[in-house]
Backbone as CSV, one residue per row, in Angstrom:
resi,resn,N_x,N_y,N_z,CA_x,CA_y,CA_z,C_x,C_y,C_z
1,MET,-17.457,0.180,1.747,-16.783,0.999,0.765,-15.513,-0.298,0.734
2,LYS,-15.067,-0.189,-0.385,-14.392,-0.930,-0.898,-13.143,-0.254,-1.433
3,ILE,-11.663,-0.125,-1.170,-10.984,0.340,-1.895,-9.804,-0.708,-2.346
4,LYS,-9.576,-0.500,-3.482,-8.958,-1.092,-4.312,-7.504,-0.395,-5.029
5,CYS,-6.476,-0.875,-4.523,-4.828,-0.409,-4.876,-4.940,-0.531,-6.596
6,ASN,-4.463,-0.071,-7.284,-3.696,-0.266,-8.522,-2.592,0.028,-9.107
7,ILE,-1.774,0.188,-8.161,-0.240,0.737,-8.264,0.161,-0.496,-9.209
8,LYS,0.176,-1.612,-8.690,0.690,-3.046,-9.623,0.676,-2.878,-11.015
9,GLU,-0.672,-2.426,-11.230,-1.163,-2.607,-12.900,-0.646,-1.062,-13.166
10,ILE,-0.285,-0.050,-12.972,0.289,1.278,-12.680,1.360,1.007,-13.474
11,LEU,2.230,0.011,-11.984,3.854,0.081,-12.161,4.343,-0.883,-13.682
12,GLU,3.585,-1.925,-13.493,3.385,-2.861,-15.236,3.493,-1.655,-16.336
13,ALA,2.164,-1.267,-16.379,2.325,-0.109,-17.671,3.473,0.560,-17.995
14,LYS,3.971,1.417,-16.857,5.416,2.287,-16.795,6.684,1.289,-16.856
15,ASP,6.621,0.136,-16.827,7.711,-0.819,-17.515,8.700,-0.338,-15.380
16,LYS,7.708,-0.382,-14.748,8.997,0.333,-13.350,8.615,-0.957,-12.204
17,ASP,9.375,-0.394,-11.112,8.930,-1.355,-9.976,8.897,-0.770,-8.639
18,TYR,8.677,-1.467,-7.587,8.575,-1.129,-6.295,9.324,0.053,-6.040
19,SER,10.430,-0.510,-6.067,11.638,0.286,-5.304,11.895,1.743,-6.123
20,TRP,11.693,1.699,-7.327,11.352,3.116,-8.265,10.561,4.102,-7.376
21,LEU,9.470,3.178,-7.264,8.263,4.103,-6.610,8.263,4.707,-5.189
22,ALA,8.859,4.020,-4.587,9.534,4.095,-3.284,10.241,5.498,-3.160
23,LYS,11.063,5.204,-4.141,12.282,6.397,-4.000,11.618,7.337,-4.833
24,GLU,10.778,7.613,-5.681,10.130,8.577,-5.894,9.599,9.217,-5.214
25,ALA,8.377,8.380,-4.538,7.441,9.080,-3.754,8.193,9.356,-2.292
26,LYS,9.471,9.021,-2.263,10.059,9.596,-0.831,9.163,8.554,0.307
27,VAL,8.928,7.517,0.392,8.434,6.176,1.056,8.999,4.776,1.148
28,SER,8.956,4.129,2.072,10.124,2.942,2.449,9.240,1.888,0.891
29,ASN,9.886,0.556,1.135,9.640,0.158,0.249,8.606,-0.951,0.471
30,SER,8.948,-1.148,1.993,7.836,-1.557,2.777,6.180,-1.271,2.595
31,THR,6.156,0.365,2.639,5.151,1.237,2.676,4.368,0.576,1.448
32,ILE,4.880,0.693,0.005,4.715,0.272,-1.357,4.146,-1.221,-1.152
33,THR,5.335,-1.947,-0.668,4.427,-3.296,-1.115,3.119,-3.323,-0.223
34,ASN,2.883,-2.618,1.213,1.646,-3.278,2.310,0.659,-2.325,1.258
35,MET,0.812,-1.312,0.447,-0.161,-0.671,0.053,-0.743,-1.512,-0.901
36,VAL,-0.025,-1.993,-1.798,-0.172,-3.263,-3.278,-0.807,-4.505,-2.728
37,GLN,-0.192,-5.236,-1.503,-1.115,-6.170,-0.662,-2.191,-5.952,-0.198
38,GLN,-2.599,-4.890,-0.009,-3.769,-3.969,0.705,-3.702,-4.422,2.149
39,LYS,-2.785,-4.520,2.871,-2.417,-4.706,3.763,-3.162,-3.295,4.913
40,TYR,-3.341,-2.271,4.492,-4.139,-1.399,4.945,-5.505,-1.363,4.858
41,LYS,-6.002,-1.177,5.590,-7.782,-0.825,5.168,-7.638,0.038,4.263
42,SER,-7.032,1.285,4.230,-6.945,2.462,3.290,-5.856,3.256,3.619
43,PRO,-5.239,3.609,2.644,-3.714,4.347,2.675,-3.971,5.741,3.425
44,GLY,-3.214,5.837,4.392,-2.872,7.351,4.856,-2.908,8.137,3.592
45,LEU,-3.864,9.061,3.967,-3.879,10.336,2.622,-2.205,11.036,2.437
46,GLY,-1.226,11.059,3.350,-0.112,11.762,3.074,0.676,10.596,2.075
47,ASN,0.829,9.602,2.367,1.445,8.378,1.827,0.533,8.316,0.358
48,ALA,-0.800,8.553,0.241,-1.318,8.243,-0.791,-0.731,9.131,-1.589
49,LEU,-0.991,10.571,-1.952,-0.520,11.661,-2.506,0.530,11.545,-2.678
50,LYS,1.659,11.508,-2.088,3.072,10.996,-2.378,3.159,10.123,-3.705
51,VAL,2.139,8.895,-3.554,2.195,8.086,-4.648,1.981,8.119,-5.837
52,ALA,0.611,8.938,-6.068,-0.202,9.312,-6.752,0.405,10.369,-7.761
53,ARG,1.199,11.415,-6.772,1.957,12.380,-7.327,3.481,11.604,-8.228
54,ALA,4.188,10.812,-7.389,4.920,10.299,-8.385,4.709,9.331,-9.483
55,LEU,3.410,8.520,-9.832,3.128,7.927,-10.546,2.428,8.957,-11.839
56,ASN,2.111,10.274,-11.105,1.822,11.240,-12.485,0.047,10.805,-12.311
57,LYS,-0.402,10.166,-11.371,-2.025,9.800,-11.773,-2.810,10.502,-10.789
58,PRO,-3.986,10.694,-10.872,-5.094,11.529,-9.811,-5.435,9.886,-8.854
59,ILE,-5.631,10.462,-8.146,-5.751,9.330,-6.453,-6.424,8.568,-6.957
60,LEU,-7.656,8.816,-7.577,-8.792,8.042,-7.803,-8.404,6.990,-8.963
61,THR,-7.288,7.275,-9.493,-6.762,6.498,-10.451,-6.270,5.233,-10.033
62,VAL,-5.251,5.601,-8.941,-4.205,4.787,-8.208,-5.224,4.193,-7.344
63,TRP,-6.383,4.389,-6.458,-7.123,3.871,-5.484,-8.291,3.712,-6.306
64,THR,-9.266,2.411,-6.605,-10.174,2.822,-6.947,-11.384,2.660,-5.761
65,VAL,-12.263,3.288,-5.545,-12.934,3.332,-4.650,-14.507,2.708,-4.870
66,THR,-15.419,1.338,-4.579,-16.557,1.127,-4.633,-17.236,0.992,-3.434
67,PHE,-18.875,1.419,-3.445,-19.549,0.913,-2.601,-20.272,0.031,-2.510
């Protein structure tokens, strides 16, 4: 299973940056950066939900899962 992070593309479409997302999702800037750079094998469910809600997107739009 492979999980692809789509945060960067979503933020570009919304003309927003990582700092905005971190503030809206109430997570650190480094958490967002690590998610985008895919330093985590998979995002923690709590932070993934916070980010998806902040982006107003379904979680499976923010992260694409392929098998």
